[in-house]
Backbone as XML, in Angstrom:
<?xml version="1.0"?>
<chain id="A" units="angstrom">
  <residue number="1" name="MET">
    <atom name="N" x="92.615" y="122.514" z="80.897"/>
    <atom name="CA" x="94.631" y="122.296" z="80.800"/>
    <atom name="C" x="94.994" y="120.905" z="80.616"/>
  </residue>
  <residue number="2" name="THR">
    <atom name="N" x="96.057" y="121.353" z="79.407"/>
    <atom name="CA" x="96.653" y="120.237" z="78.850"/>
    <atom name="C" x="98.082" y="120.067" z="79.641"/>
  </residue>
  <residue number="3" name="THR">
    <atom name="N" x="98.375" y="118.702" z="79.645"/>
    <atom name="CA" x="99.871" y="118.751" z="80.260"/>
    <atom name="C" x="100.549" y="117.776" z="79.368"/>
  </residue>
  <residue number="4" name="SER">
    <atom name="N" x="102.086" y="117.833" z="79.312"/>
    <atom name="CA" x="102.783" y="117.478" z="78.257"/>
    <atom name="C" x="102.868" y="115.806" z="78.115"/>
  </residue>
  <residue number="5" name="ASN">
    <atom name="N" x="102.558" y="114.798" z="79.502"/>
    <atom name="CA" x="102.711" y="113.692" z="79.537"/>
    <atom name="C" x="103.575" y="113.416" z="79.633"/>
  </residue>
  <residue number="6" name="THR">
    <atom name="N" x="104.780" y="113.804" z="80.070"/>
    <atom name="CA" x="106.013" y="113.391" z="80.286"/>
    <atom name="C" x="106.845" y="113.475" z="81.514"/>
  </residue>
  <residue number="7" name="TYR">
    <atom name="N" x="107.861" y="113.084" z="81.765"/>
    <atom name="CA" x="108.102" y="112.595" z="83.646"/>
    <atom name="C" x="109.429" y="112.775" z="83.289"/>
  </residue>
  <residue number="8" name="ASN">
    <atom name="N" x="110.197" y="113.674" z="82.565"/>
    <atom name="CA" x="111.476" y="114.158" z="82.368"/>
    <atom name="C" x="112.181" y="114.775" z="83.729"/>
  </residue>
  <residue number="9" name="PHE">
    <atom name="N" x="111.329" y="115.863" z="84.418"/>
    <atom name="CA" x="111.817" y="116.283" z="85.419"/>
    <atom name="C" x="112.435" y="115.815" z="86.763"/>
  </residue>
  <residue number="10" name="ASN">
    <atom name="N" x="114.187" y="115.667" z="86.424"/>
    <atom name="CA" x="114.309" y="114.438" z="87.619"/>
    <atom name="C" x="115.808" y="115.159" z="88.268"/>
  </residue>
  <residue number="11" name="PRO">
    <atom name="N" x="115.453" y="116.218" z="88.701"/>
    <atom name="CA" x="116.954" y="117.026" z="89.544"/>
    <atom name="C" x="117.441" y="115.955" z="90.518"/>
  </residue>
  <residue number="12" name="SER">
    <atom name="N" x="118.880" y="115.704" z="90.957"/>
    <atom name="CA" x="119.679" y="114.957" z="91.667"/>
    <atom name="C" x="119.215" y="115.644" z="93.232"/>
  </residue>
  <residue number="13" name="LEU">
    <atom name="N" x="119.474" y="114.684" z="94.038"/>
    <atom name="CA" x="120.012" y="115.243" z="95.330"/>
    <atom name="C" x="120.242" y="116.554" z="95.681"/>
  </residue>
  <residue number="14" name="GLY">
    <atom name="N" x="121.646" y="116.439" z="94.790"/>
    <atom name="CA" x="122.564" y="117.639" z="95.144"/>
    <atom name="C" x="122.056" y="119.017" z="94.777"/>
  </residue>
  <residue number="15" name="GLU">
    <atom name="N" x="121.644" y="119.113" z="93.420"/>
    <atom name="CA" x="120.844" y="119.859" z="93.157"/>
    <atom name="C" x="119.277" y="120.894" z="93.357"/>
  </residue>
  <residue number="16" name="LEU">
    <atom name="N" x="118.757" y="119.454" z="94.285"/>
    <atom name="CA" x="117.748" y="119.968" z="94.869"/>
    <atom name="C" x="118.471" y="120.683" z="96.707"/>
  </residue>
  <residue number="17" name="THR">
    <atom name="N" x="118.819" y="120.212" z="97.056"/>
    <atom name="CA" x="119.982" y="120.842" z="98.064"/>
    <atom name="C" x="120.685" y="122.107" z="97.617"/>
  </residue>
  <residue number="18" name="LEU">
    <atom name="N" x="121.169" y="122.417" z="96.915"/>
    <atom name="CA" x="121.676" y="123.525" z="96.736"/>
    <atom name="C" x="120.603" y="124.323" z="96.161"/>
  </residue>
  <residue number="19" name="TYR">
    <atom name="N" x="119.813" y="124.196" z="95.784"/>
    <atom name="CA" x="118.326" y="125.145" z="95.233"/>
    <atom name="C" x="117.847" y="125.182" z="96.643"/>
  </residue>
  <residue number="20" name="ALA">
    <atom name="N" x="117.417" y="124.683" z="97.650"/>
    <atom name="CA" x="116.986" y="124.436" z="98.851"/>
    <atom name="C" x="117.617" y="125.661" z="99.735"/>
  </residue>
  <residue number="21" name="PHE">
    <atom name="N" x="119.017" y="125.808" z="99.633"/>
    <atom name="CA" x="120.381" y="126.492" z="100.608"/>
    <atom name="C" x="120.258" y="127.797" z="99.733"/>
  </residue>
  <residue number="22" name="ASN">
    <atom name="N" x="119.823" y="127.999" z="98.598"/>
    <atom name="CA" x="120.130" y="129.528" z="97.602"/>
    <atom name="C" x="118.515" y="129.845" z="98.588"/>
  </residue>
  <residue number="23" name="LEU">
    <atom name="N" x="117.142" y="129.001" z="98.354"/>
    <atom name="CA" x="116.177" y="129.769" z="98.928"/>
    <atom name="C" x="116.015" y="130.103" z="100.690"/>
  </residue>
  <residue number="24" name="ALA">
    <atom name="N" x="117.109" y="129.582" z="101.144"/>
    <atom name="CA" x="117.241" y="130.059" z="102.462"/>
    <atom name="C" x="118.217" y="131.145" z="102.381"/>
  </residue>
  <residue number="25" name="GLY">
    <atom name="N" x="118.850" y="131.584" z="101.361"/>
    <atom name="CA" x="119.982" y="132.822" z="101.565"/>
    <atom name="C" x="121.550" y="132.325" z="101.451"/>
  </residue>
  <residue number="26" name="VAL">
    <atom name="N" x="121.501" y="130.944" z="101.706"/>
    <atom name="CA" x="122.850" y="130.745" z="101.642"/>
    <atom name="C" x="123.510" y="130.453" z="100.149"/>
  </residue>
  <residue number="27" name="ARG">
    <atom name="N" x="124.913" y="130.838" z="99.897"/>
    <atom name="CA" x="125.525" y="130.647" z="98.744"/>
    <atom name="C" x="125.877" y="129.742" z="98.628"/>
  </residue>
  <residue number="28" name="ASN">
    <atom name="N" x="126.259" y="129.051" z="96.869"/>
    <atom name="CA" x="126.631" y="127.709" z="96.949"/>
    <atom name="C" x="128.226" y="127.965" z="97.584"/>
  </residue>
  <residue number="29" name="THR">
    <atom name="N" x="129.035" y="128.638" z="97.605"/>
    <atom name="CA" x="130.171" y="128.679" z="97.889"/>
    <atom name="C" x="130.189" y="128.586" z="99.578"/>
  </residue>
  <residue number="30" name="ALA">
    <atom name="N" x="129.215" y="128.768" z="100.152"/>
    <atom name="CA" x="129.497" y="128.657" z="101.883"/>
    <atom name="C" x="129.033" y="127.720" z="102.178"/>
  </residue>
  <residue number="31" name="ILE">
    <atom name="N" x="128.753" y="126.735" z="101.094"/>
    <atom name="CA" x="128.324" y="125.722" z="101.800"/>
    <atom name="C" x="129.334" y="124.415" z="102.023"/>
  </residue>
  <residue number="32" name="ALA">
    <atom name="N" x="128.811" y="124.045" z="103.056"/>
    <atom name="CA" x="130.310" y="122.988" z="103.831"/>
    <atom name="C" x="129.893" y="122.030" z="103.726"/>
  </residue>
  <residue number="33" name="GLN">
    <atom name="N" x="130.579" y="121.045" z="104.148"/>
    <atom name="CA" x="130.191" y="119.455" z="104.292"/>
    <atom name="C" x="129.220" y="118.790" z="105.133"/>
  </residue>
  <residue number="34" name="GLU">
    <atom name="N" x="129.462" y="120.034" z="106.154"/>
    <atom name="CA" x="128.316" y="119.711" z="107.154"/>
    <atom name="C" x="126.688" y="119.859" z="106.649"/>
  </residue>
  <residue number="35" name="HIS">
    <atom name="N" x="126.622" y="120.935" z="105.370"/>
    <atom name="CA" x="125.712" y="121.195" z="105.394"/>
    <atom name="C" x="125.120" y="119.931" z="104.567"/>
  </residue>
  <residue number="36" name="MET">
    <atom name="N" x="125.840" y="119.531" z="104.037"/>
    <atom name="CA" x="125.354" y="118.377" z="102.990"/>
    <atom name="C" x="124.760" y="117.249" z="103.803"/>
  </residue>
  <residue number="37" name="GLU">
    <atom name="N" x="125.677" y="117.001" z="104.675"/>
    <atom name="CA" x="125.272" y="116.115" z="105.803"/>
    <atom name="C" x="123.815" y="116.332" z="105.963"/>
  </residue>
  <residue number="38" name="SER">
    <atom name="N" x="123.566" y="117.354" z="106.967"/>
    <atom name="CA" x="122.046" y="117.913" z="107.301"/>
    <atom name="C" x="121.035" y="117.455" z="106.399"/>
  </residue>
  <residue number="39" name="ALA">
    <atom name="N" x="121.340" y="118.017" z="105.013"/>
    <atom name="CA" x="120.179" y="117.718" z="103.990"/>
    <atom name="C" x="120.197" y="116.637" z="103.643"/>
  </residue>
  <residue number="40" name="ARG">
    <atom name="N" x="121.163" y="115.781" z="103.782"/>
    <atom name="CA" x="121.075" y="114.315" z="103.308"/>
    <atom name="C" x="119.731" y="113.761" z="104.628"/>
  </residue>
  <residue number="41" name="MET">
    <atom name="N" x="120.089" y="113.847" z="105.842"/>
    <atom name="CA" x="119.363" y="113.377" z="106.888"/>
    <atom name="C" x="118.209" y="113.940" z="107.207"/>
  </residue>
  <residue number="42" name="ALA">
    <atom name="N" x="117.768" y="115.537" z="106.441"/>
    <atom name="CA" x="116.699" y="115.938" z="106.352"/>
    <atom name="C" x="115.624" y="115.329" z="105.312"/>
  </residue>
  <residue number="43" name="THR">
    <atom name="N" x="116.268" y="114.979" z="104.219"/>
    <atom name="CA" x="115.637" y="114.286" z="102.997"/>
    <atom name="C" x="115.210" y="112.510" z="103.313"/>
  </residue>
  <residue number="44" name="ASN">
    <atom name="N" x="116.261" y="111.954" z="104.069"/>
    <atom name="CA" x="115.634" y="110.875" z="104.498"/>
    <atom name="C" x="114.424" y="110.943" z="105.553"/>
  </residue>
  <residue number="45" name="LEU">
    <atom name="N" x="114.306" y="112.021" z="106.504"/>
    <atom name="CA" x="113.278" y="111.904" z="107.429"/>
    <atom name="C" x="112.112" y="112.569" z="107.085"/>
  </residue>
  <residue number="46" name="MET">
    <atom name="N" x="112.294" y="113.166" z="105.463"/>
    <atom name="CA" x="111.043" y="113.846" z="105.061"/>
    <atom name="C" x="110.294" y="112.518" z="104.253"/>
  </residue>
  <residue number="47" name="LEU">
    <atom name="N" x="111.150" y="111.765" z="103.306"/>
    <atom name="CA" x="110.934" y="110.859" z="102.421"/>
    <atom name="C" x="110.258" y="109.311" z="103.532"/>
  </residue>
  <residue number="48" name="SER">
    <atom name="N" x="110.853" y="109.478" z="105.003"/>
    <atom name="CA" x="110.123" y="108.265" z="105.656"/>
    <atom name="C" x="108.829" y="109.087" z="106.299"/>
  </residue>
  <residue number="49" name="ARG">
    <atom name="N" x="108.984" y="110.285" z="106.560"/>
    <atom name="CA" x="107.352" y="110.799" z="106.967"/>
    <atom name="C" x="106.263" y="110.437" z="105.955"/>
  </residue>
  <residue number="50" name="TRP">
    <atom name="N" x="106.852" y="110.719" z="104.648"/>
    <atom name="CA" x="105.800" y="110.537" z="103.565"/>
    <atom name="C" x="105.254" y="109.191" z="103.642"/>
  </residue>
  <residue number="51" name="ALA">
    <atom name="N" x="106.319" y="108.411" z="103.401"/>
    <atom name="CA" x="105.956" y="106.905" z="103.490"/>
    <atom name="C" x="105.049" y="106.562" z="104.602"/>
  </residue>
  <residue number="52" name="ASN">
    <atom name="N" x="105.183" y="107.328" z="105.782"/>
    <atom name="CA" x="104.567" y="106.680" z="106.735"/>
    <atom name="C" x="102.952" y="107.333" z="106.773"/>
  </residue>
  <residue number="53" name="GLN">
    <atom name="N" x="102.614" y="108.128" z="106.150"/>
    <atom name="CA" x="101.424" y="108.936" z="105.861"/>
    <atom name="C" x="100.670" y="107.917" z="105.201"/>
  </residue>
  <residue number="54" name="GLY">
    <atom name="N" x="101.389" y="107.211" z="104.359"/>
    <atom name="CA" x="100.211" y="106.366" z="103.631"/>
    <atom name="C" x="100.699" y="106.511" z="102.178"/>
  </residue>
  <residue number="55" name="VAL">
    <atom name="N" x="99.672" y="106.612" z="101.276"/>
    <atom name="CA" x="100.248" y="106.110" z="100.235"/>
    <atom name="C" x="101.140" y="107.016" z="99.024"/>
  </residue>
  <residue number="56" name="ASN">
    <atom name="N" x="101.730" y="106.486" z="98.526"/>
    <atom name="CA" x="102.675" y="107.263" z="97.541"/>
    <atom name="C" x="102.093" y="106.960" z="96.073"/>
  </residue>
  <residue number="57" name="LEU">
    <atom name="N" x="101.554" y="107.810" z="95.708"/>
    <atom name="CA" x="100.779" y="107.971" z="94.510"/>
    <atom name="C" x="101.459" y="107.744" z="93.411"/>
  </residue>
  <residue number="58" name="TRP">
    <atom name="N" x="103.087" y="107.983" z="93.254"/>
    <atom name="CA" x="103.871" y="107.751" z="92.326"/>
    <atom name="C" x="103.729" y="106.104" z="91.561"/>
  </residue>
  <residue number="59" name="LYS">
    <atom name="N" x="103.212" y="105.533" z="92.422"/>
    <atom name="CA" x="103.435" y="103.838" z="92.173"/>
    <atom name="C" x="102.405" y="103.079" z="92.884"/>
  </residue>
  <residue number="60" name="VAL">
    <atom name="N" x="101.066" y="102.775" z="92.081"/>
    <atom name="CA" x="100.055" y="102.067" z="92.437"/>
    <atom name="C" x="99.966" y="100.795" z="91.414"/>
  </residue>
  <residue number="61" name="GLU">
    <atom name="N" x="99.872" y="99.845" z="91.773"/>
    <atom name="CA" x="99.994" y="98.383" z="91.097"/>
    <atom name="C" x="98.810" y="97.681" z="91.596"/>
  </residue>
  <residue number="62" name="LEU">
    <atom name="N" x="98.152" y="96.861" z="90.699"/>
    <atom name="CA" x="97.333" y="95.895" z="90.915"/>
    <atom name="C" x="98.070" y="94.056" z="91.452"/>
  </residue>
  <residue number="63" name="VAL">
    <atom name="N" x="97.743" y="93.866" z="92.423"/>
    <atom name="CA" x="98.150" y="92.355" z="92.618"/>
    <atom name="C" x="97.291" y="91.858" z="92.980"/>
  </residue>
  <residue number="64" name="THR">
    <atom name="N" x="97.480" y="90.543" z="92.492"/>
    <atom name="CA" x="96.271" y="89.319" z="92.269"/>
    <atom name="C" x="96.926" y="88.248" z="93.181"/>
  </residue>
  <residue number="65" name="VAL">
    <atom name="N" x="96.477" y="87.572" z="94.129"/>
    <atom name="CA" x="96.654" y="86.478" z="94.791"/>
    <atom name="C" x="95.479" y="85.731" z="94.897"/>
  </residue>
  <residue number="66" name="ASN">
    <atom name="N" x="95.422" y="84.196" z="94.771"/>
    <atom name="CA" x="94.658" y="83.265" z="94.986"/>
    <atom name="C" x="94.478" y="82.728" z="96.259"/>
  </residue>
  <residue number="67" name="LEU">
    <atom name="N" x="93.640" y="82.849" z="96.740"/>
    <atom name="CA" x="93.242" y="82.173" z="97.603"/>
    <atom name="C" x="92.857" y="80.942" z="98.253"/>
  </residue>
  <residue number="68" name="VAL">
    <atom name="N" x="93.499" y="80.636" z="98.987"/>
    <atom name="CA" x="93.416" y="79.117" z="99.116"/>
    <atom name="C" x="92.898" y="78.857" z="100.503"/>
  </residue>
  <residue number="69" name="THR">
    <atom name="N" x="91.869" y="77.445" z="100.222"/>
    <atom name="CA" x="91.186" y="77.044" z="101.455"/>
    <atom name="C" x="91.852" y="76.780" z="102.593"/>
  </residue>
  <residue number="70" name="GLY">
    <atom name="N" x="91.638" y="77.133" z="104.025"/>
    <atom name="CA" x="92.617" y="76.899" z="105.180"/>
    <atom name="C" x="93.843" y="77.844" z="105.203"/>
  </residue>
  <residue number="71" name="THR">
    <atom name="N" x="93.771" y="78.890" z="104.336"/>
    <atom name="CA" x="95.170" y="79.702" z="104.573"/>
    <atom name="C" x="94.883" y="80.868" z="105.085"/>
  </residue>
  <residue number="72" name="SER">
    <atom name="N" x="95.072" y="81.617" z="105.917"/>
    <atom name="CA" x="94.974" y="82.646" z="106.828"/>
    <atom name="C" x="96.057" y="83.669" z="106.951"/>
  </residue>
  <residue number="73" name="THR">
    <atom name="N" x="96.825" y="83.376" z="106.497"/>
    <atom name="CA" x="97.764" y="84.709" z="105.960"/>
    <atom name="C" x="98.663" y="84.479" z="104.875"/>
  </residue>
  <residue number="74" name="TYR">
    <atom name="N" x="98.851" y="85.841" z="104.238"/>
    <atom name="CA" x="99.266" y="85.281" z="102.727"/>
    <atom name="C" x="100.450" y="86.615" z="103.236"/>
  </residue>
  <residue number="75" name="SER">
    <atom name="N" x="102.059" y="86.107" z="102.439"/>
    <atom name="CA" x="103.253" y="87.183" z="102.425"/>
    <atom name="C" x="103.022" y="88.336" z="101.479"/>
  </residue>
  <residue number="76" name="VAL">
    <atom name="N" x="103.437" y="89.669" z="101.841"/>
    <atom name="CA" x="103.324" y="90.555" z="100.935"/>
    <atom name="C" x="104.542" y="91.133" z="100.871"/>
  </residue>
  <residue number="77" name="ASP">
    <atom name="N" x="104.643" y="91.707" z="99.295"/>
    <atom name="CA" x="105.798" y="92.466" z="98.494"/>
    <atom name="C" x="106.282" y="93.285" z="99.959"/>
  </residue>
  <residue number="78" name="PRO">
    <atom name="N" x="107.821" y="93.323" z="100.724"/>
    <atom name="CA" x="108.332" y="94.165" z="101.480"/>
    <atom name="C" x="107.989" y="95.725" z="101.092"/>
  </residue>
  <residue number="79" name="ASN">
    <atom name="N" x="108.168" y="96.045" z="99.711"/>
    <atom name="CA" x="108.086" y="97.269" z="99.355"/>
    <atom name="C" x="106.815" y="97.554" z="99.152"/>
  </residue>
  <residue number="80" name="VAL">
    <atom name="N" x="105.691" y="96.827" z="99.298"/>
    <atom name="CA" x="103.929" y="97.508" z="99.890"/>
    <atom name="C" x="104.292" y="98.467" z="100.959"/>
  </residue>
  <residue number="81" name="VAL">
    <atom name="N" x="103.537" y="99.689" z="100.685"/>
    <atom name="CA" x="103.553" y="100.271" z="101.750"/>
    <atom name="C" x="102.193" y="100.391" z="102.758"/>
  </residue>
  <residue number="82" name="MET">
    <atom name="N" x="100.940" y="100.617" z="101.578"/>
    <atom name="CA" x="99.661" y="100.305" z="102.188"/>
    <atom name="C" x="98.872" y="99.391" z="100.884"/>
  </residue>
  <residue number="83" name="VAL">
    <atom name="N" x="97.726" y="98.929" z="101.451"/>
    <atom name="CA" x="96.881" y="98.350" z="100.390"/>
    <atom name="C" x="95.940" y="99.517" z="100.031"/>
  </residue>
  <residue number="84" name="LEU">
    <atom name="N" x="95.523" y="99.723" z="99.078"/>
    <atom name="CA" x="94.334" y="100.769" z="98.885"/>
    <atom name="C" x="93.034" y="100.366" z="98.898"/>
  </residue>
  <residue number="85" name="ASP">
    <atom name="N" x="92.710" y="98.983" z="98.323"/>
    <atom name="CA" x="91.862" y="98.359" z="98.037"/>
    <atom name="C" x="91.651" y="96.730" z="98.206"/>
  </residue>
  <residue number="86" name="ALA">
    <atom name="N" x="90.928" y="95.996" z="98.693"/>
    <atom name="CA" x="91.037" y="94.779" z="98.474"/>
    <atom name="C" x="89.869" y="93.980" z="98.045"/>
  </residue>
  <residue number="87" name="TYR">
    <atom name="N" x="89.810" y="93.557" z="97.299"/>
    <atom name="CA" x="88.161" y="92.741" z="97.064"/>
    <atom name="C" x="88.543" y="91.202" z="96.679"/>
  </residue>
  <residue number="88" name="VAL">
    <atom name="N" x="87.272" y="90.089" z="96.773"/>
    <atom name="CA" x="87.549" y="88.806" z="96.636"/>
    <atom name="C" x="86.501" y="88.787" z="95.330"/>
  </residue>
  <residue number="89" name="THR">
    <atom name="N" x="87.118" y="88.256" z="94.009"/>
    <atom name="CA" x="86.356" y="87.539" z="93.189"/>
    <atom name="C" x="85.960" y="86.406" z="93.097"/>
  </residue>
  <residue number="90" name="THR">
    <atom name="N" x="84.599" y="86.159" z="92.759"/>
    <atom name="CA" x="84.323" y="84.745" z="92.817"/>
    <atom name="C" x="83.478" y="84.597" z="91.270"/>
  </residue>
  <residue number="91" name="PRO">
    <atom name="N" x="83.710" y="83.532" z="90.793"/>
    <atom name="CA" x="82.722" y="83.413" z="89.874"/>
    <atom name="C" x="81.378" y="82.905" z="90.099"/>
  </residue>
  <residue number="92" name="ASN">
    <atom name="N" x="80.498" y="83.418" z="89.203"/>
    <atom name="CA" x="78.957" y="83.093" z="89.461"/>
    <atom name="C" x="78.228" y="83.408" z="88.097"/>
  </residue>
  <residue number="93" name="SER">
    <atom name="N" x="78.099" y="82.087" z="87.377"/>
    <atom name="CA" x="77.061" y="81.649" z="86.190"/>
    <atom name="C" x="78.070" y="82.168" z="85.127"/>
  </residue>
  <residue number="94" name="GLY">
    <atom name="N" x="79.232" y="81.954" z="85.107"/>
    <atom name="CA" x="80.034" y="82.828" z="83.954"/>
    <atom name="C" x="80.449" y="84.281" z="84.075"/>
  </residue>
  <residue number="95" name="ALA">
    <atom name="N" x="79.905" y="85.203" z="85.453"/>
    <atom name="CA" x="80.246" y="86.218" z="85.385"/>
    <atom name="C" x="80.771" y="86.609" z="86.817"/>
  </residue>
  <residue number="96" name="ASN">
    <atom name="N" x="82.197" y="87.664" z="86.936"/>
    <atom name="CA" x="82.669" y="87.300" z="88.358"/>
    <atom name="C" x="82.508" y="88.648" z="89.302"/>
  </residue>
  <residue number="97" name="ILE">
    <atom name="N" x="82.204" y="88.086" z="90.123"/>
    <atom name="CA" x="81.406" y="88.888" z="91.348"/>
    <atom name="C" x="82.417" y="89.348" z="92.471"/>
  </residue>
  <residue number="98" name="ASP">
    <atom name="N" x="82.808" y="90.831" z="92.522"/>
    <atom name="CA" x="83.416" y="90.847" z="93.369"/>
    <atom name="C" x="83.126" y="91.538" z="94.496"/>
  </residue>
  <residue number="99" name="ARG">
    <atom name="N" x="83.583" y="91.529" z="95.545"/>
    <atom name="CA" x="83.341" y="91.866" z="97.050"/>
    <atom name="C" x="84.448" y="92.200" z="97.583"/>
  </residue>
  <residue number="100" name="ILE">
    <atom name="N" x="84.157" y="93.629" z="97.988"/>
    <atom name="CA" x="85.119" y="94.300" z="98.920"/>
    <atom name="C" x="85.304" y="93.598" z="100.367"/>
  </residue>
  <residue number="101" name="ILE">
    <atom name="N" x="86.684" y="93.827" z="100.263"/>
    <atom name="CA" x="86.821" y="93.287" z="101.964"/>
    <atom name="C" x="87.799" y="94.404" z="102.629"/>
  </residue>
  <residue number="102" name="LEU">
    <atom name="N" x="87.421" y="94.894" z="104.085"/>
    <atom name="CA" x="87.758" y="95.988" z="104.542"/>
    <atom name="C" x="88.883" y="95.880" z="105.611"/>
  </residue>
  <residue number="103" name="PRO">
    <atom name="N" x="89.918" y="97.097" z="105.448"/>
    <atom name="CA" x="91.254" y="96.739" z="106.719"/>
    <atom name="C" x="90.508" y="97.051" z="108.088"/>
  </residue>
  <residue number="104" name="VAL">
    <atom name="N" x="91.288" y="96.416" z="108.842"/>
    <atom name="CA" x="90.987" y="96.464" z="110.082"/>
    <atom name="C" x="92.438" y="96.924" z="111.071"/>
  </residue>
  <residue number="105" name="SER">
    <atom name="N" x="92.304" y="97.611" z="112.287"/>
    <atom name="CA" x="93.450" y="98.003" z="112.939"/>
    <atom name="C" x="94.029" y="96.937" z="113.580"/>
  </residue>
  <residue number="106" name="ARG">
    <atom name="N" x="95.503" y="97.006" z="114.087"/>
    <atom name="CA" x="95.907" y="96.355" z="114.916"/>
    <atom name="C" x="95.359" y="95.659" z="115.849"/>
  </residue>
  <residue number="107" name="THR">
    <atom name="N" x="94.688" y="96.457" z="116.823"/>
    <atom name="CA" x="93.904" y="96.088" z="117.855"/>
    <atom name="C" x="92.756" y="95.469" z="117.451"/>
  </residue>
  <residue number="108" name="GLU">
    <atom name="N" x="91.962" y="95.882" z="116.545"/>
    <atom name="CA" x="90.784" y="95.151" z="116.321"/>
    <atom name="C" x="91.046" y="93.772" z="116.108"/>
  </residue>
  <residue number="109" name="TYR">
    <atom name="N" x="92.087" y="93.590" z="115.196"/>
    <atom name="CA" x="92.599" y="92.007" z="114.606"/>
    <atom name="C" x="92.761" y="91.443" z="115.984"/>
  </residue>
  <residue number="110" name="ALA">
    <atom name="N" x="93.606" y="91.719" z="116.710"/>
    <atom name="CA" x="94.081" y="91.404" z="117.785"/>
    <atom name="C" x="92.908" y="90.695" z="118.869"/>
  </residue>
  <residue number="111" name="SER">
    <atom name="N" x="91.757" y="91.428" z="118.965"/>
    <atom name="CA" x="90.470" y="91.311" z="119.672"/>
    <atom name="C" x="89.533" y="90.217" z="119.225"/>
  </residue>
  <residue number="112" name="TYR">
    <atom name="N" x="90.210" y="89.604" z="118.213"/>
    <atom name="CA" x="89.277" y="88.541" z="117.379"/>
    <atom name="C" x="89.467" y="86.983" z="118.063"/>
  </residue>
  <residue number="113" name="PRO">
    <atom name="N" x="88.873" y="86.508" z="118.590"/>
    <atom name="CA" x="89.238" y="85.284" z="119.655"/>
    <atom name="C" x="89.821" y="84.005" z="118.802"/>
  </residue>
  <residue number="114" name="ASN">
    <atom name="N" x="89.591" y="83.931" z="117.878"/>
    <atom name="CA" x="89.991" y="82.665" z="116.631"/>
    <atom name="C" x="90.159" y="83.145" z="115.537"/>
  </residue>
  <residue number="115" name="LYS">
    <atom name="N" x="91.764" y="83.570" z="115.256"/>
    <atom name="CA" x="92.084" y="83.969" z="113.929"/>
    <atom name="C" x="91.819" y="83.061" z="112.931"/>
  </residue>
  <residue number="116" name="GLN">
    <atom name="N" x="92.082" y="81.649" z="113.345"/>
    <atom name="CA" x="92.016" y="80.751" z="112.169"/>
    <atom name="C" x="90.694" y="79.875" z="111.767"/>
  </residue>
  <residue number="117" name="GLN">
    <atom name="N" x="89.660" y="80.504" z="112.281"/>
    <atom name="CA" x="87.963" y="80.225" z="111.695"/>
    <atom name="C" x="88.114" y="80.486" z="110.453"/>
  </residue>
  <residue number="118" name="GLN">
    <atom name="N" x="87.353" y="79.539" z="109.757"/>
    <atom name="CA" x="87.180" y="79.575" z="108.290"/>
    <atom name="C" x="85.960" y="80.253" z="107.962"/>
  </residue>
  <residue number="119" name="GLY">
    <atom name="N" x="85.959" y="81.096" z="106.771"/>
    <atom name="CA" x="84.843" y="81.619" z="106.038"/>
    <atom name="C" x="85.184" y="82.517" z="105.376"/>
  </residue>
  <residue number="120" name="PHE">
    <atom name="N" x="83.740" y="83.288" z="104.555"/>
    <atom name="CA" x="84.309" y="84.176" z="103.487"/>
    <atom name="C" x="84.893" y="85.131" z="104.156"/>
  </residue>
  <residue number="121" name="PRO">
    <atom name="N" x="86.137" y="85.864" z="103.553"/>
    <atom name="CA" x="86.738" y="86.704" z="104.138"/>
    <atom name="C" x="86.095" y="88.176" z="103.981"/>
  </residue>
  <residue number="122" name="THR">
    <atom name="N" x="86.345" y="88.844" z="104.993"/>
    <atom name="CA" x="85.439" y="90.133" z="105.113"/>
    <atom name="C" x="85.947" y="91.257" z="105.330"/>
  </residue>
  <residue number="123" name="ILE">
    <atom name="N" x="87.286" y="91.040" z="106.200"/>
    <atom name="CA" x="88.385" y="92.052" z="106.614"/>
    <atom name="C" x="89.921" y="91.577" z="106.276"/>
  </residue>
  <residue number="124" name="TYR">
    <atom name="N" x="90.501" y="92.416" z="106.614"/>
    <atom name="CA" x="91.946" y="91.923" z="106.531"/>
    <atom name="C" x="92.849" y="92.898" z="107.473"/>
  </residue>
  <residue number="125" name="TRP">
    <atom name="N" x="94.103" y="92.428" z="107.867"/>
    <atom name="CA" x="94.774" y="93.386" z="108.535"/>
    <atom name="C" x="96.300" y="93.187" z="107.675"/>
  </residue>
  <residue number="126" name="LEU">
    <atom name="N" x="96.923" y="94.375" z="107.163"/>
    <atom name="CA" x="98.225" y="94.369" z="106.541"/>
    <atom name="C" x="98.852" y="94.450" z="107.823"/>
  </residue>
  <residue number="127" name="ASP">
    <atom name="N" x="99.811" y="93.320" z="108.454"/>
    <atom name="CA" x="100.831" y="93.728" z="109.296"/>
    <atom name="C" x="102.406" y="93.885" z="108.908"/>
  </residue>
  <residue number="128" name="ARG">
    <atom name="N" x="103.019" y="95.044" z="109.225"/>
    <atom name="CA" x="103.876" y="95.723" z="108.250"/>
    <atom name="C" x="105.279" y="95.603" z="108.808"/>
  </residue>
  <residue number="129" name="LEU">
    <atom name="N" x="105.420" y="94.145" z="108.867"/>
    <atom name="CA" x="106.947" y="94.076" z="109.560"/>
    <atom name="C" x="108.190" y="93.710" z="108.262"/>
  </residue>
  <residue number="130" name="MET">
    <atom name="N" x="109.168" y="93.451" z="108.862"/>
    <atom name="CA" x="110.284" y="93.711" z="107.837"/>
    <atom name="C" x="109.782" y="92.201" z="107.025"/>
  </residue>
  <residue number="131" name="ASP">
    <atom name="N" x="108.877" y="91.385" z="106.995"/>
    <atom name="CA" x="108.167" y="90.272" z="106.222"/>
    <atom name="C" x="106.714" y="90.594" z="106.234"/>
  </residue>
  <residue number="132" name="PRO">
    <atom name="N" x="106.354" y="91.672" z="105.481"/>
    <atom name="CA" x="105.144" y="91.903" z="105.605"/>
    <atom name="C" x="103.958" y="90.623" z="105.544"/>
  </residue>
  <residue number="133" name="GLN">
    <atom name="N" x="102.962" y="90.626" z="106.196"/>
    <atom name="CA" x="101.612" y="89.428" z="105.654"/>
    <atom name="C" x="100.230" y="90.487" z="105.783"/>
  </residue>
  <residue number="134" name="LEU">
    <atom name="N" x="100.040" y="89.910" z="105.392"/>
    <atom name="CA" x="98.238" y="90.211" z="104.871"/>
    <atom name="C" x="97.332" y="89.108" z="105.792"/>
  </residue>
</chain>
């Protein structure tokens, strides 16, 4: 299968809303302001649900953070929804060695008695607040 490698299909929210109402058997001339407000709310709820389900595959970025000894938390861009993979790269005889670190749940993170204990990182927890931290 070949693809065009173009991404020009970009209908407006209004066009999508009219199309959805047409599929439901509602003619364009019968659509009132209340219909459009309801469609806007439904769209926002749908996008929110998709974001909460995990990965938005239309934008995946590699982010590199230099780790500092003694620093246990790092700020994360508020636009980040999920960390797909995390690893620590260490130089070894001129070659870089990557070691995967694994995510833990909020409950598991809370169960660790000494969160400031220093050592090689093996796990991480993404705290998704207004100012997210890893």
